[in-house]
C-alpha angles and dihedrals in degrees: 000000000000133000127243132180119231138170136234138180120245117188111252092007100063125209114359131179135221140161131256134191114237137168108279092232095065117109118241144142113270144200126227132200117227120198092220101029104036118216116013119190110208120213094213134091122234141148115264096262093048091047091052090049090050093049093048091048099047104022131003109282143308110304123272111209114216104178146013089258093058091046089053093046090053093049094045090055094048118135117259110279094014108143096175137010132201119241129188097266118108142155118227115188095165114122137177118250091233091058098245115150100221112156093198112126127182102178121164114246106281093022139155088035092179093231112187107282095359096133104146131073129226141175120255108224090197095055105052093274097302118157136251133174120252141175108279089225091060114110117233140144112277143202126229128203128207137184111277114254116248118233121212121205123186116199123190113216131197123193135178115222140154089209110120097199122037101212123201088252090059096044092047089051092050092050091050090054094047096053097038094104090058098036093117096049110119117258092355113156129181135187142159118261110226124220123238090270092055094253124126098208131044116209117231132182113245110225094210101034133048091216114103118252125216126205128194142149133232130196 
């Protein structure tokens, strides 16, 4: 549901203004907030979502009203014949079944229209995948989601070093260098795989070089 400002006449007090909660798909005048100009009353009628898009495109956003004085100022500046005007207040009780708190919304203009009992959301294949609300008992195709499958990659590494003891500081530094190209990959983890004796590297004699050679694996 979305909020709109409207006016009414009280005997001895004159025209007053108040707010009401209405389905977001209804068509009304609206008021924007502009960072440089302040409140901007728009002499057009749109549903709440389209009004928000208009305000964000041409100004800053739909107006947030912080006081009775601002509410009165908006109503006093209403276009001729405007009975109600959208403001930036809304109530969104839509939630994802997996419990995630994503605030992303992709409703079709005029949706959700809060039809009686329309408590589930679906994608419209004829409108670039925008959303609409439907009866939860309606039968449609559906999309499932599963946990991403983890991939494990083992890499064998050979190094040449005159270092007698490979300290944890050295092996940590080597691992950091090895995975640097993929450091920003989501959920990527890397570690050394230890041998049966608990060591990371196995020393081998190089047939063509007197320098010791180390071998280890990382995953």
